[in-house]
VMD Tcl script that draws the C-alpha trace (Angstrom):
set ca {
  {-10.42 18.10 3.63}
  {-6.77 17.63 4.70}
  {-4.20 19.60 2.78}
  {-1.06 18.08 4.23}
  {-0.21 14.93 2.20}
  {1.25 13.37 5.35}
  {-2.14 13.61 7.11}
  {-4.91 11.50 5.63}
  {-7.55 12.49 8.16}
  {-7.56 9.18 10.02}
  {-3.89 8.69 10.65}
  {-0.43 9.21 9.37}
  {1.00 7.65 6.25}
  {4.40 6.14 6.94}
  {5.42 6.49 3.34}
  {4.33 6.20 -0.22}
  {7.20 4.85 -2.26}
  {7.17 6.13 -5.82}
  {10.91 5.80 -6.38}
  {12.42 3.90 -9.29}
  {14.38 1.70 -6.88}
  {12.66 -0.60 -4.43}
  {14.47 -1.47 -1.22}
  {14.86 -5.12 -0.31}
  {13.02 -4.33 2.94}
  {9.97 -3.27 0.90}
  {9.63 -6.69 -0.76}
  {7.30 -9.41 0.52}
  {5.93 -12.63 -0.91}
  {2.20 -13.22 -0.61}
  {0.12 -16.21 -1.64}
  {-3.11 -15.50 -3.50}
  {-6.35 -17.44 -3.17}
  {-5.23 -19.76 -6.02}
  {-2.04 -20.69 -4.18}
  {0.25 -18.66 -6.46}
  {3.12 -16.85 -4.80}
  {3.54 -13.21 -5.80}
  {6.56 -11.09 -4.99}
  {5.18 -7.69 -4.08}
  {6.49 -4.29 -3.07}
  {5.01 -2.41 -0.14}
  {3.96 0.93 -1.64}
  {2.62 2.46 1.53}
  {1.39 1.90 5.05}
  {-1.31 3.93 6.74}
  {-3.23 3.81 9.97}
  {-7.02 3.72 10.08}
  {-8.96 3.37 13.34}
  {-5.95 2.08 15.33}
  {-5.01 -0.58 12.73}
  {-2.25 -0.33 10.14}
  {-2.85 -1.30 6.52}
  {-0.37 -1.94 3.71}
  {-0.78 -1.24 0.00}
  {1.06 -3.85 -2.07}
  {1.68 -4.25 -5.81}
  {3.27 -7.14 -7.73}
  {6.93 -6.39 -8.38}
  {6.82 -7.61 -11.99}
  {4.01 -5.16 -12.78}
  {5.90 -2.27 -11.17}
  {8.98 -3.04 -13.25}
  {7.08 -3.50 -16.53}
  {7.32 -0.64 -18.98}
  {4.17 -1.39 -20.96}
  {2.01 1.19 -19.15}
  {-0.68 -1.31 -18.12}
  {-2.61 -0.70 -14.93}
  {-1.00 -2.08 -11.82}
  {-2.95 -4.50 -9.66}
  {-2.83 -3.44 -6.01}
  {-3.71 -5.26 -2.82}
  {-4.64 -3.96 0.62}
  {-3.95 -6.00 3.74}
  {-3.90 -5.43 7.46}
  {-0.31 -4.88 8.53}
  {1.61 -5.40 11.71}
  {4.74 -6.76 13.31}
  {4.87 -9.93 15.38}
  {6.83 -10.26 18.63}
  {9.99 -11.09 16.62}
  {9.66 -7.98 14.46}
  {8.52 -9.89 11.36}
  {5.94 -8.26 9.12}
  {2.47 -9.80 9.19}
  {-0.31 -9.33 6.65}
  {-3.96 -10.31 6.91}
  {-7.20 -10.07 5.01}
  {-9.71 -7.33 5.75}
  {-12.97 -9.05 6.66}
  {-15.19 -5.98 6.90}
  {-16.38 -4.44 3.60}
  {-16.90 -0.99 5.14}
  {-13.38 -0.95 6.58}
  {-11.93 -2.14 3.28}
  {-13.79 0.61 1.42}
  {-12.62 3.30 3.83}
  {-8.97 2.18 3.68}
  {-9.14 1.87 -0.10}
  {-10.48 5.44 -0.31}
  {-7.64 6.71 1.91}
  {-5.01 5.00 -0.25}
  {-6.72 6.37 -3.39}
  {-6.51 9.86 -1.93}
  {-2.79 9.40 -1.28}
  {-2.18 8.09 -4.79}
  {-4.13 11.01 -6.27}
  {-2.18 13.52 -4.15}
  {1.05 11.89 -5.27}
  {0.00 12.07 -8.95}
  {-0.91 15.75 -8.54}
  {2.54 16.47 -7.06}
  {4.21 14.66 -9.99}
  {2.30 16.78 -12.51}
  {3.35 19.98 -10.72}
  {7.06 19.14 -11.04}
}
mol new
graphics top color blue
foreach p $ca { graphics top sphere $p radius 0.5 }
foreach p [lrange $ca 0 end-1] q [lrange $ca 1 end] { graphics top cylinder $p $q radius 0.2 }
display resetview
């Protein structure tokens, strides 16, 4: 089991943003299956089997102070030829499960570090 929080066993996490402030560059708007637009923050990006994946959460939930659970989304992630961020659905259930487990490990490691401080 990896002990370095920067090494998730399959790749390298580019960052897991737990800060109070969210950079403008971390904000994206996605459209859900009902056609609603959600402004989300990119919480982290990791690589799994030569593909990058992004963990997103709705900005309004991150800023809420009610302590409710935060809904999170996982998408494929990349940059197009113009340098614009691209997001896509994960079609394979096994891949989705593996990436979800890797993000869960990162979140758990981050929570453990917070408790130690």
